[in-house]
All heavy atoms as TSV, in Angstrom:
chain	resi	resn	atom	element	x	y	z
A	1	MET	N	N	7.383	-4.826	4.638
A	1	MET	CA	C	6.044	-5.299	4.957
A	1	MET	C	C	6.142	-6.714	5.592
A	1	MET	O	O	6.965	-7.506	5.190
A	1	MET	CB	C	5.186	-5.351	3.672
A	1	MET	CG	C	3.731	-5.721	3.989
A	1	MET	SD	S	2.767	-5.911	2.435
A	1	MET	CE	C	1.997	-4.305	2.383
A	2	SER	N	N	5.346	-6.929	6.617
A	2	SER	CA	C	5.381	-8.284	7.233
A	2	SER	C	C	4.613	-9.248	6.444
A	2	SER	O	O	3.867	-8.955	5.484
A	2	SER	CB	C	4.724	-8.061	8.655
A	2	SER	OG	O	3.350	-7.829	8.521
A	3	GLU	N	N	4.904	-10.511	6.836
A	3	GLU	CA	C	4.282	-11.669	6.079
A	3	GLU	C	C	2.777	-11.738	6.401
A	3	GLU	O	O	2.374	-11.599	7.528
A	3	GLU	CB	C	4.962	-12.911	6.589
A	3	GLU	CG	C	4.660	-14.140	5.807
A	3	GLU	CD	C	5.632	-14.477	4.741
A	3	GLU	OE1	O	6.354	-13.621	4.298
A	3	GLU	OE2	O	5.565	-15.610	4.269
A	4	GLN	N	N	1.984	-11.970	5.353
A	4	GLN	CA	C	0.565	-12.107	5.499
A	4	GLN	C	C	0.105	-13.344	4.840
A	4	GLN	O	O	0.769	-13.853	3.939
A	4	GLN	CB	C	-0.156	-10.885	4.815
A	4	GLN	CG	C	0.146	-9.522	5.360
A	4	GLN	CD	C	-0.466	-9.331	6.740
A	4	GLN	OE1	O	-1.526	-9.740	7.035
A	4	GLN	NE2	N	0.338	-8.706	7.601
A	5	THR	N	N	-1.097	-13.839	5.235
A	5	THR	CA	C	-1.695	-15.015	4.616
A	5	THR	C	C	-2.979	-14.613	3.980
A	5	THR	O	O	-3.840	-14.002	4.646
A	5	THR	CB	C	-1.959	-16.119	5.645
A	5	THR	OG1	O	-0.684	-16.498	6.252
A	5	THR	CG2	C	-2.502	-17.336	4.908
A	6	TYR	N	N	-3.123	-14.900	2.710
A	6	TYR	CA	C	-4.354	-14.465	1.959
A	6	TYR	C	C	-4.953	-15.699	1.253
A	6	TYR	O	O	-4.165	-16.705	0.854
A	6	TYR	CB	C	-3.990	-13.459	0.779
A	6	TYR	CG	C	-3.358	-12.254	1.365
A	6	TYR	CD1	C	-2.068	-11.883	0.871
A	6	TYR	CD2	C	-4.016	-11.377	2.228
A	6	TYR	CE1	C	-1.508	-10.692	1.305
A	6	TYR	CE2	C	-3.405	-10.188	2.625
A	6	TYR	CZ	C	-2.127	-9.883	2.153
A	6	TYR	OH	O	-1.580	-8.775	2.633
A	7	THR	N	N	-6.249	-15.746	1.175
A	7	THR	CA	C	-6.942	-16.813	0.463
A	7	THR	C	C	-7.698	-16.277	-0.700
A	7	THR	O	O	-8.255	-15.260	-0.643
A	7	THR	CB	C	-7.995	-17.520	1.482
A	7	THR	OG1	O	-7.232	-17.988	2.638
A	7	THR	CG2	C	-8.652	-18.670	0.793
A	8	TYR	N	N	-7.568	-16.995	-1.775
A	8	TYR	CA	C	-8.258	-16.635	-3.038
A	8	TYR	C	C	-9.073	-17.748	-3.572
A	8	TYR	O	O	-8.720	-18.955	-3.398
A	8	TYR	CB	C	-7.197	-16.307	-4.100
A	8	TYR	CG	C	-6.263	-15.270	-3.679
A	8	TYR	CD1	C	-5.063	-15.540	-3.003
A	8	TYR	CD2	C	-6.482	-13.904	-3.960
A	8	TYR	CE1	C	-4.162	-14.529	-2.567
A	8	TYR	CE2	C	-5.618	-12.928	-3.480
A	8	TYR	CZ	C	-4.468	-13.242	-2.800
A	8	TYR	OH	O	-3.638	-12.215	-2.403
A	9	LYS	N	N	-10.198	-17.472	-4.188
A	9	LYS	CA	C	-11.012	-18.421	-4.904
A	9	LYS	C	C	-10.534	-18.391	-6.365
A	9	LYS	O	O	-10.488	-17.345	-6.966
A	9	LYS	CB	C	-12.485	-18.068	-4.884
A	9	LYS	CG	C	-13.162	-18.220	-3.615
A	9	LYS	CD	C	-14.610	-17.781	-3.781
A	9	LYS	CE	C	-15.503	-18.376	-2.684
A	9	LYS	NZ	N	-16.925	-17.938	-2.904
A	10	VAL	N	N	-10.101	-19.552	-6.862
A	10	VAL	CA	C	-9.617	-19.643	-8.229
A	10	VAL	C	C	-10.293	-20.771	-8.994
A	10	VAL	O	O	-10.382	-21.897	-8.479
A	10	VAL	CB	C	-8.068	-19.845	-8.258
A	10	VAL	CG1	C	-7.498	-19.827	-9.686
A	10	VAL	CG2	C	-7.329	-18.835	-7.374
A	11	ALA	N	N	-10.843	-20.431	-10.216
A	11	ALA	CA	C	-11.539	-21.437	-10.980
A	11	ALA	C	C	-10.531	-22.299	-11.600
A	11	ALA	O	O	-9.879	-21.978	-12.565
A	11	ALA	CB	C	-12.393	-20.733	-12.046
A	12	MET	N	N	-10.420	-23.506	-11.059
A	12	MET	CA	C	-9.478	-24.564	-11.592
A	12	MET	C	C	-10.265	-25.862	-11.744
A	12	MET	O	O	-10.849	-26.324	-10.847
A	12	MET	CB	C	-8.342	-24.782	-10.522
A	12	MET	CG	C	-7.481	-23.591	-10.242
A	12	MET	SD	S	-6.277	-23.856	-8.971
A	12	MET	CE	C	-7.325	-23.974	-7.515
A	13	SER	N	N	-10.233	-26.395	-12.974
A	13	SER	CA	C	-10.978	-27.634	-13.300
A	13	SER	C	C	-10.120	-28.889	-13.416
A	13	SER	O	O	-10.680	-29.915	-13.489
A	13	SER	CB	C	-11.793	-27.366	-14.575
A	13	SER	OG	O	-10.923	-27.023	-15.616
A	14	CYS	N	N	-8.813	-28.663	-13.462
A	14	CYS	CA	C	-7.949	-29.844	-13.636
A	14	CYS	C	C	-6.547	-29.591	-13.054
A	14	CYS	O	O	-6.255	-28.430	-12.662
A	14	CYS	CB	C	-7.838	-30.226	-15.118
A	14	CYS	SG	S	-7.008	-28.870	-16.142
A	15	SER	N	N	-5.731	-30.606	-13.110
A	15	SER	CA	C	-4.386	-30.471	-12.519
A	15	SER	C	C	-3.568	-29.497	-13.366
A	15	SER	O	O	-2.587	-28.885	-12.869
A	15	SER	CB	C	-3.637	-31.778	-12.429
A	15	SER	OG	O	-3.549	-32.425	-13.663
A	16	GLY	N	N	-3.829	-29.374	-14.700
A	16	GLY	CA	C	-3.218	-28.371	-15.515
A	16	GLY	C	C	-3.493	-26.950	-15.046
A	16	GLY	O	O	-2.537	-26.085	-15.035
A	17	CYS	N	N	-4.690	-26.724	-14.604
A	17	CYS	CA	C	-5.074	-25.384	-14.122
A	17	CYS	C	C	-4.256	-25.124	-12.840
A	17	CYS	O	O	-3.724	-23.983	-12.627
A	17	CYS	CB	C	-6.585	-25.345	-13.793
A	17	CYS	SG	S	-7.618	-25.525	-15.263
A	18	SER	N	N	-4.283	-26.046	-11.878
A	18	SER	CA	C	-3.599	-25.766	-10.639
A	18	SER	C	C	-2.082	-25.686	-10.915
A	18	SER	O	O	-1.368	-24.951	-10.248
A	18	SER	CB	C	-3.884	-26.884	-9.634
A	18	SER	OG	O	-3.553	-28.124	-10.052
A	19	GLY	N	N	-1.599	-26.442	-11.880
A	19	GLY	CA	C	-0.169	-26.421	-12.279
A	19	GLY	C	C	0.172	-24.994	-12.768
A	19	GLY	O	O	1.314	-24.567	-12.489
A	20	ALA	N	N	-0.693	-24.380	-13.526
A	20	ALA	CA	C	-0.397	-23.034	-14.055
A	20	ALA	C	C	-0.224	-22.102	-12.814
A	20	ALA	O	O	0.623	-21.196	-12.866
A	20	ALA	CB	C	-1.468	-22.592	-14.986
A	21	VAL	N	N	-1.141	-22.163	-11.890
A	21	VAL	CA	C	-1.054	-21.279	-10.704
A	21	VAL	C	C	0.214	-21.608	-9.954
A	21	VAL	O	O	0.872	-20.651	-9.519
A	21	VAL	CB	C	-2.316	-21.508	-9.828
A	21	VAL	CG1	C	-2.187	-20.724	-8.518
A	21	VAL	CG2	C	-3.600	-21.080	-10.608
A	22	ASP	N	N	0.533	-22.860	-9.767
A	22	ASP	CA	C	1.752	-23.257	-9.112
A	22	ASP	C	C	2.997	-22.638	-9.746
A	22	ASP	O	O	3.871	-22.098	-9.100
A	22	ASP	CB	C	1.870	-24.775	-9.100
A	22	ASP	CG	C	3.186	-25.294	-8.477
A	22	ASP	OD1	O	3.362	-25.071	-7.293
A	22	ASP	OD2	O	4.052	-25.878	-9.242
A	23	ARG	N	N	3.075	-22.689	-11.121
A	23	ARG	CA	C	4.223	-22.109	-11.829
A	23	ARG	C	C	4.388	-20.659	-11.595
A	23	ARG	O	O	5.503	-20.199	-11.389
A	23	ARG	CB	C	4.101	-22.468	-13.289
A	23	ARG	CG	C	4.453	-23.923	-13.616
A	23	ARG	CD	C	4.534	-24.190	-15.153
A	23	ARG	NE	N	3.341	-23.976	-15.817
A	23	ARG	CZ	C	2.309	-24.828	-15.908
A	23	ARG	NH1	N	2.457	-26.009	-15.346
A	23	ARG	NH2	N	1.258	-24.601	-16.585
A	24	VAL	N	N	3.287	-19.941	-11.644
A	24	VAL	CA	C	3.465	-18.424	-11.517
A	24	VAL	C	C	3.834	-18.055	-10.071
A	24	VAL	O	O	4.593	-17.107	-9.839
A	24	VAL	CB	C	2.229	-17.531	-11.987
A	24	VAL	CG1	C	1.978	-17.767	-13.483
A	24	VAL	CG2	C	1.014	-17.890	-11.215
A	25	LEU	N	N	3.253	-18.773	-9.084
A	25	LEU	CA	C	3.551	-18.430	-7.701
A	25	LEU	C	C	4.959	-18.794	-7.310
A	25	LEU	O	O	5.628	-18.152	-6.571
A	25	LEU	CB	C	2.545	-19.092	-6.741
A	25	LEU	CG	C	1.086	-18.555	-6.756
A	25	LEU	CD1	C	0.231	-19.443	-5.923
A	25	LEU	CD2	C	1.110	-17.088	-6.345
A	26	LYS	N	N	5.433	-19.972	-7.868
A	26	LYS	CA	C	6.843	-20.398	-7.659
A	26	LYS	C	C	7.839	-19.377	-8.108
A	26	LYS	O	O	8.862	-19.220	-7.461
A	26	LYS	CB	C	7.021	-21.756	-8.444
A	26	LYS	CG	C	8.305	-22.520	-7.917
A	26	LYS	CD	C	8.460	-23.760	-8.759
A	26	LYS	CE	C	7.174	-24.631	-8.934
A	26	LYS	NZ	N	7.395	-25.837	-9.672
A	27	LYS	N	N	7.560	-18.685	-9.175
A	27	LYS	CA	C	8.448	-17.639	-9.723
A	27	LYS	C	C	8.297	-16.245	-9.152
A	27	LYS	O	O	9.095	-15.366	-9.495
A	27	LYS	CB	C	8.242	-17.593	-11.225
A	27	LYS	CG	C	8.699	-18.784	-12.015
A	27	LYS	CD	C	8.664	-18.501	-13.476
A	27	LYS	CE	C	7.251	-18.636	-14.078
A	27	LYS	NZ	N	7.217	-18.611	-15.513
A	28	THR	N	N	7.367	-16.084	-8.277
A	28	THR	CA	C	7.073	-14.761	-7.746
A	28	THR	C	C	7.833	-14.470	-6.503
A	28	THR	O	O	7.719	-15.106	-5.454
A	28	THR	CB	C	5.539	-14.602	-7.471
A	28	THR	OG1	O	4.773	-14.867	-8.618
A	28	THR	CG2	C	5.207	-13.207	-6.964
A	29	ALA	N	N	8.679	-13.367	-6.593
A	29	ALA	CA	C	9.475	-12.975	-5.442
A	29	ALA	C	C	8.506	-12.463	-4.367
A	29	ALA	O	O	7.587	-11.702	-4.668
A	29	ALA	CB	C	10.463	-11.880	-5.843
A	30	GLY	N	N	8.761	-12.759	-3.084
A	30	GLY	CA	C	7.885	-12.269	-2.008
A	30	GLY	C	C	6.909	-13.348	-1.595
A	30	GLY	O	O	6.280	-13.153	-0.537
A	31	VAL	N	N	6.744	-14.402	-2.361
A	31	VAL	CA	C	5.831	-15.516	-1.956
A	31	VAL	C	C	6.670	-16.555	-1.252
A	31	VAL	O	O	7.581	-17.149	-1.849
A	31	VAL	CB	C	5.116	-16.106	-3.173
A	31	VAL	CG1	C	4.277	-17.333	-2.777
A	31	VAL	CG2	C	4.204	-15.122	-3.860
A	32	SER	N	N	6.410	-16.766	0.024
A	32	SER	CA	C	7.227	-17.721	0.823
A	32	SER	C	C	6.645	-19.105	0.711
A	32	SER	O	O	7.432	-20.089	0.740
A	32	SER	CB	C	7.399	-17.219	2.258
A	32	SER	OG	O	6.058	-17.122	2.872
A	33	SER	N	N	5.322	-19.262	0.685
A	33	SER	CA	C	4.712	-20.571	0.585
A	33	SER	C	C	3.295	-20.424	0.120
A	33	SER	O	O	2.707	-19.261	0.210
A	33	SER	CB	C	4.724	-21.307	1.882
A	33	SER	OG	O	3.912	-20.659	2.877
A	34	TYR	N	N	2.695	-21.485	-0.345
A	34	TYR	CA	C	1.358	-21.504	-0.788
A	34	TYR	C	C	0.784	-22.891	-0.770
A	34	TYR	O	O	1.536	-23.839	-0.884
A	34	TYR	CB	C	1.204	-20.808	-2.218
A	34	TYR	CG	C	2.106	-21.436	-3.273
A	34	TYR	CD1	C	1.680	-22.536	-4.053
A	34	TYR	CD2	C	3.422	-20.999	-3.539
A	34	TYR	CE1	C	2.582	-23.153	-4.959
A	34	TYR	CE2	C	4.249	-21.544	-4.372
A	34	TYR	CZ	C	3.838	-22.611	-5.131
A	34	TYR	OH	O	4.617	-23.239	-6.087
A	35	ASP	N	N	-0.559	-22.961	-0.791
A	35	ASP	CA	C	-1.237	-24.234	-0.834
A	35	ASP	C	C	-2.390	-24.081	-1.885
A	35	ASP	O	O	-3.260	-23.291	-1.692
A	35	ASP	CB	C	-1.797	-24.613	0.567
A	35	ASP	CG	C	-2.499	-25.939	0.554
A	35	ASP	OD1	O	-1.867	-26.949	0.153
A	35	ASP	OD2	O	-3.671	-25.996	0.974
A	36	ILE	N	N	-2.377	-24.969	-2.834
A	36	ILE	CA	C	-3.373	-24.977	-3.897
A	36	ILE	C	C	-4.294	-26.137	-3.676
A	36	ILE	O	O	-3.833	-27.340	-3.576
A	36	ILE	CB	C	-2.730	-25.051	-5.274
A	36	ILE	CG1	C	-1.801	-23.881	-5.487
A	36	ILE	CG2	C	-3.781	-25.149	-6.385
A	36	ILE	CD1	C	-0.905	-24.017	-6.735
A	37	SER	N	N	-5.627	-25.929	-3.506
A	37	SER	CA	C	-6.589	-26.963	-3.387
A	37	SER	C	C	-7.491	-27.012	-4.580
A	37	SER	O	O	-8.345	-26.116	-4.776
A	37	SER	CB	C	-7.387	-26.774	-2.064
A	37	SER	OG	O	-8.463	-27.774	-2.079
A	38	LEU	N	N	-7.231	-27.990	-5.474
A	38	LEU	CA	C	-8.077	-28.150	-6.624
A	38	LEU	C	C	-9.568	-28.483	-6.212
A	38	LEU	O	O	-10.463	-28.002	-6.780
A	38	LEU	CB	C	-7.499	-29.257	-7.498
A	38	LEU	CG	C	-8.147	-29.493	-8.848
A	38	LEU	CD1	C	-8.123	-28.220	-9.718
A	38	LEU	CD2	C	-7.412	-30.575	-9.604
A	39	GLU	N	N	-9.671	-29.301	-5.186
A	39	GLU	CA	C	-10.942	-29.750	-4.688
A	39	GLU	C	C	-11.771	-28.612	-4.144
A	39	GLU	O	O	-13.001	-28.440	-4.444
A	39	GLU	CB	C	-10.746	-30.784	-3.533
A	39	GLU	CG	C	-12.010	-31.389	-3.025
A	39	GLU	CD	C	-11.714	-32.393	-1.892
A	39	GLU	OE1	O	-10.969	-33.340	-2.161
A	39	GLU	OE2	O	-12.154	-32.167	-0.756
A	40	LYS	N	N	-11.197	-27.680	-3.347
A	40	LYS	CA	C	-11.865	-26.544	-2.800
A	40	LYS	C	C	-11.892	-25.301	-3.724
A	40	LYS	O	O	-12.531	-24.304	-3.399
A	40	LYS	CB	C	-11.210	-26.149	-1.456
A	40	LYS	CG	C	-11.412	-27.197	-0.418
A	40	LYS	CD	C	-10.745	-26.682	0.867
A	40	LYS	CE	C	-10.608	-27.743	1.918
A	40	LYS	NZ	N	-9.808	-27.374	3.031
A	41	GLN	N	N	-11.048	-25.347	-4.752
A	41	GLN	CA	C	-10.913	-24.243	-5.704
A	41	GLN	C	C	-10.392	-23.007	-5.000
A	41	GLN	O	O	-10.775	-21.847	-5.213
A	41	GLN	CB	C	-12.253	-23.891	-6.355
A	41	GLN	CG	C	-12.946	-25.034	-7.027
A	41	GLN	CD	C	-12.471	-25.173	-8.466
A	41	GLN	OE1	O	-12.640	-24.287	-9.302
A	41	GLN	NE2	N	-11.809	-26.281	-8.793
A	42	THR	N	N	-9.406	-23.251	-4.081
A	42	THR	CA	C	-8.769	-22.163	-3.369
A	42	THR	C	C	-7.245	-22.229	-3.426
A	42	THR	O	O	-6.687	-23.279	-3.657
A	42	THR	CB	C	-9.150	-22.215	-1.849
A	42	THR	OG1	O	-8.712	-23.417	-1.233
A	42	THR	CG2	C	-10.670	-22.063	-1.650
A	43	VAL	N	N	-6.671	-21.042	-3.212
A	43	VAL	CA	C	-5.227	-20.883	-3.125
A	43	VAL	C	C	-4.976	-20.039	-1.884
A	43	VAL	O	O	-5.504	-18.983	-1.796
A	43	VAL	CB	C	-4.619	-20.237	-4.429
A	43	VAL	CG1	C	-3.161	-20.091	-4.233
A	43	VAL	CG2	C	-4.955	-21.049	-5.642
A	44	VAL	N	N	-4.166	-20.589	-0.979
A	44	VAL	CA	C	-3.751	-19.875	0.221
A	44	VAL	C	C	-2.270	-19.501	0.093
A	44	VAL	O	O	-1.462	-20.370	-0.179
A	44	VAL	CB	C	-4.004	-20.697	1.514
A	44	VAL	CG1	C	-3.569	-19.932	2.719
A	44	VAL	CG2	C	-5.526	-21.133	1.682
A	45	VAL	N	N	-1.943	-18.190	0.196
A	45	VAL	CA	C	-0.632	-17.704	-0.084
A	45	VAL	C	C	-0.024	-16.995	1.103
A	45	VAL	O	O	-0.726	-16.098	1.705
A	45	VAL	CB	C	-0.613	-16.847	-1.302
A	45	VAL	CG1	C	0.814	-16.335	-1.571
A	45	VAL	CG2	C	-1.211	-17.440	-2.532
A	46	ASN	N	N	1.167	-17.366	1.528
A	46	ASN	CA	C	1.912	-16.632	2.568
A	46	ASN	C	C	2.913	-15.775	1.803
A	46	ASN	O	O	3.754	-16.298	1.148
A	46	ASN	CB	C	2.622	-17.605	3.538
A	46	ASN	CG	C	1.713	-18.418	4.318
A	46	ASN	OD1	O	0.757	-17.925	4.932
A	46	ASN	ND2	N	1.903	-19.728	4.354
A	47	THR	N	N	2.828	-14.471	2.017
A	47	THR	CA	C	3.596	-13.513	1.226
A	47	THR	C	C	3.849	-12.236	1.971
A	47	THR	O	O	3.121	-11.857	2.840
A	47	THR	CB	C	2.873	-13.293	-0.091
A	47	THR	OG1	O	3.678	-12.440	-0.911
A	47	THR	CG2	C	1.544	-12.682	0.084
A	48	SER	N	N	4.836	-11.538	1.443
A	48	SER	CA	C	5.083	-10.133	1.872
A	48	SER	C	C	4.556	-9.146	0.910
A	48	SER	O	O	4.551	-7.910	1.150
A	48	SER	CB	C	6.646	-9.901	2.050
A	48	SER	OG	O	7.273	-10.129	0.832
A	49	LEU	N	N	3.956	-9.638	-0.188
A	49	LEU	CA	C	3.275	-8.795	-1.172
A	49	LEU	C	C	1.891	-8.414	-0.647
A	49	LEU	O	O	1.316	-9.005	0.258
A	49	LEU	CB	C	3.136	-9.528	-2.481
A	49	LEU	CG	C	4.482	-10.028	-3.122
A	49	LEU	CD1	C	4.107	-10.814	-4.362
A	49	LEU	CD2	C	5.305	-8.820	-3.514
A	50	SER	N	N	1.267	-7.388	-1.356
A	50	SER	CA	C	-0.108	-7.041	-0.990
A	50	SER	C	C	-1.086	-8.092	-1.553
A	50	SER	O	O	-0.765	-8.820	-2.440
A	50	SER	CB	C	-0.459	-5.654	-1.505
A	50	SER	OG	O	-0.629	-5.718	-2.961
A	51	GLN	N	N	-2.256	-8.084	-1.028
A	51	GLN	CA	C	-3.326	-9.025	-1.413
A	51	GLN	C	C	-3.626	-8.816	-2.923
A	51	GLN	O	O	-3.758	-9.763	-3.659
A	51	GLN	CB	C	-4.539	-8.763	-0.583
A	51	GLN	CG	C	-5.530	-9.966	-0.708
A	51	GLN	CD	C	-6.657	-9.775	0.338
A	51	GLN	OE1	O	-7.015	-8.678	0.764
A	51	GLN	NE2	N	-7.253	-10.854	0.797
A	52	GLN	N	N	-3.676	-7.603	-3.335
A	52	GLN	CA	C	-3.952	-7.308	-4.752
A	52	GLN	C	C	-2.789	-7.686	-5.661
A	52	GLN	O	O	-3.071	-8.234	-6.792
A	52	GLN	CB	C	-4.253	-5.785	-4.955
A	52	GLN	CG	C	-4.785	-5.435	-6.357
A	52	GLN	CD	C	-6.051	-6.143	-6.765
A	52	GLN	OE1	O	-7.015	-6.128	-5.973
A	52	GLN	NE2	N	-6.065	-6.713	-7.895
A	53	GLU	N	N	-1.608	-7.551	-5.234
A	53	GLU	CA	C	-0.440	-7.974	-6.102
A	53	GLU	C	C	-0.420	-9.460	-6.336
A	53	GLU	O	O	-0.227	-9.890	-7.432
A	53	GLU	CB	C	0.893	-7.578	-5.409
A	53	GLU	CG	C	1.233	-6.109	-5.420
A	53	GLU	CD	C	2.451	-5.770	-4.516
A	53	GLU	OE1	O	2.519	-6.213	-3.425
A	53	GLU	OE2	O	3.277	-5.004	-5.155
A	54	VAL	N	N	-0.744	-10.263	-5.278
A	54	VAL	CA	C	-0.835	-11.728	-5.500
A	54	VAL	C	C	-2.016	-12.096	-6.393
A	54	VAL	O	O	-1.883	-12.945	-7.271
A	54	VAL	CB	C	-0.968	-12.407	-4.125
A	54	VAL	CG1	C	-1.104	-13.910	-4.346
A	54	VAL	CG2	C	0.242	-12.108	-3.246
A	55	LEU	N	N	-3.139	-11.347	-6.187
A	55	LEU	CA	C	-4.334	-11.615	-7.097
A	55	LEU	C	C	-3.988	-11.342	-8.519
A	55	LEU	O	O	-4.271	-12.148	-9.387
A	55	LEU	CB	C	-5.474	-10.792	-6.617
A	55	LEU	CG	C	-6.750	-10.983	-7.402
A	55	LEU	CD1	C	-7.355	-12.347	-7.280
A	55	LEU	CD2	C	-7.846	-9.919	-6.923
A	56	ASP	N	N	-3.266	-10.272	-8.806
A	56	ASP	CA	C	-2.866	-9.914	-10.180
A	56	ASP	C	C	-1.943	-11.086	-10.758
A	56	ASP	O	O	-2.012	-11.368	-11.906
A	56	ASP	CB	C	-2.148	-8.624	-10.223
A	56	ASP	CG	C	-3.114	-7.445	-9.936
A	56	ASP	OD1	O	-4.330	-7.613	-9.967
A	56	ASP	OD2	O	-2.624	-6.369	-9.562
A	57	VAL	N	N	-1.054	-11.596	-9.930
A	57	VAL	CA	C	-0.181	-12.665	-10.394
A	57	VAL	C	C	-0.961	-13.918	-10.792
A	57	VAL	O	O	-0.789	-14.486	-11.794
A	57	VAL	CB	C	0.900	-13.016	-9.310
A	57	VAL	CG1	C	1.555	-14.344	-9.621
A	57	VAL	CG2	C	1.884	-11.876	-9.194
A	58	ILE	N	N	-1.944	-14.242	-9.916
A	58	ILE	CA	C	-2.773	-15.450	-10.186
A	58	ILE	C	C	-3.573	-15.213	-11.440
A	58	ILE	O	O	-3.732	-16.137	-12.253
A	58	ILE	CB	C	-3.700	-15.715	-9.010
A	58	ILE	CG1	C	-2.847	-16.197	-7.721
A	58	ILE	CG2	C	-4.734	-16.848	-9.340
A	58	ILE	CD1	C	-3.642	-16.340	-6.462
A	59	LYS	N	N	-4.092	-14.045	-11.629
A	59	LYS	CA	C	-4.926	-13.768	-12.821
A	59	LYS	C	C	-4.110	-13.809	-14.148
A	59	LYS	O	O	-4.693	-14.006	-15.200
A	59	LYS	CB	C	-5.585	-12.355	-12.687
A	59	LYS	CG	C	-6.739	-12.350	-11.758
A	59	LYS	CD	C	-7.449	-11.003	-11.714
A	59	LYS	CE	C	-8.681	-11.046	-10.947
A	59	LYS	NZ	N	-9.392	-9.703	-10.944
A	60	LYS	N	N	-2.770	-13.663	-14.043
A	60	LYS	CA	C	-1.923	-13.782	-15.206
A	60	LYS	C	C	-2.040	-15.212	-15.842
A	60	LYS	O	O	-1.708	-15.344	-17.032
A	60	LYS	CB	C	-0.488	-13.564	-14.854
A	60	LYS	CG	C	-0.132	-12.064	-14.722
A	60	LYS	CD	C	1.347	-11.888	-14.433
A	60	LYS	CE	C	1.595	-10.487	-14.036
A	60	LYS	NZ	N	3.066	-10.298	-13.670
A	61	THR	N	N	-2.541	-16.195	-15.116
A	61	THR	CA	C	-2.674	-17.518	-15.665
A	61	THR	C	C	-3.917	-17.617	-16.581
A	61	THR	O	O	-4.096	-18.585	-17.243
A	61	THR	CB	C	-2.910	-18.559	-14.507
A	61	THR	OG1	O	-4.105	-18.271	-13.755
A	61	THR	CG2	C	-1.688	-18.582	-13.548
A	62	GLY	N	N	-4.773	-16.654	-16.511
A	62	GLY	CA	C	-6.004	-16.636	-17.294
A	62	GLY	C	C	-7.196	-17.245	-16.545
A	62	GLY	O	O	-8.260	-17.303	-17.029
A	63	LYS	N	N	-6.973	-17.654	-15.252
A	63	LYS	CA	C	-8.003	-18.209	-14.478
A	63	LYS	C	C	-8.776	-17.124	-13.805
A	63	LYS	O	O	-8.234	-16.056	-13.435
A	63	LYS	CB	C	-7.397	-19.130	-13.406
A	63	LYS	CG	C	-6.412	-20.230	-13.872
A	63	LYS	CD	C	-7.149	-21.243	-14.673
A	63	LYS	CE	C	-6.146	-22.118	-15.391
A	63	LYS	NZ	N	-6.415	-22.256	-16.836
A	64	ALA	N	N	-10.093	-17.380	-13.700
A	64	ALA	CA	C	-10.930	-16.443	-12.936
A	64	ALA	C	C	-10.540	-16.523	-11.458
A	64	ALA	O	O	-10.497	-17.634	-10.882
A	64	ALA	CB	C	-12.373	-16.780	-13.106
A	65	ALA	N	N	-10.176	-15.420	-10.833
A	65	ALA	CA	C	-9.741	-15.475	-9.437
A	65	ALA	C	C	-10.325	-14.199	-8.646
A	65	ALA	O	O	-10.538	-13.173	-9.274
A	65	ALA	CB	C	-8.220	-15.418	-9.419
A	66	GLU	N	N	-10.549	-14.407	-7.386
A	66	GLU	CA	C	-11.034	-13.349	-6.620
A	66	GLU	C	C	-10.563	-13.618	-5.181
A	66	GLU	O	O	-10.212	-14.691	-4.771
A	66	GLU	CB	C	-12.571	-13.252	-6.653
A	66	GLU	CG	C	-13.296	-14.454	-6.060
A	66	GLU	CD	C	-14.774	-14.387	-6.229
A	66	GLU	OE1	O	-15.268	-13.995	-7.298
A	66	GLU	OE2	O	-15.516	-14.798	-5.287
A	67	ILE	N	N	-10.607	-12.528	-4.372
A	67	ILE	CA	C	-10.211	-12.617	-2.954
A	67	ILE	C	C	-11.388	-13.335	-2.203
A	67	ILE	O	O	-12.530	-12.957	-2.395
A	67	ILE	CB	C	-9.984	-11.235	-2.376
A	67	ILE	CG1	C	-8.785	-10.641	-3.054
A	67	ILE	CG2	C	-9.801	-11.286	-0.838
A	67	ILE	CD1	C	-8.661	-9.083	-2.837
A	68	ALA	N	N	-11.009	-14.380	-1.470
A	68	ALA	CA	C	-12.084	-15.181	-0.768
A	68	ALA	C	C	-12.406	-14.562	0.524
A	68	ALA	O	O	-11.690	-13.815	1.175
A	68	ALA	CB	C	-11.521	-16.582	-0.531
């Protein structure tokens, strides 16, 4: 599968929240890069995974997340 860029809305209220998302994405095979914006409450991910697979990984943090 080719590389895709997906944007997600993720409920993050502090740097600990964004840190949790950072930790799971860092460990996920197929994720080449990502940008977490605590201010905008968004996560932009460049990946070879499907949009749903990445959403499921983000949801493992316990944060409310949805496709933006």
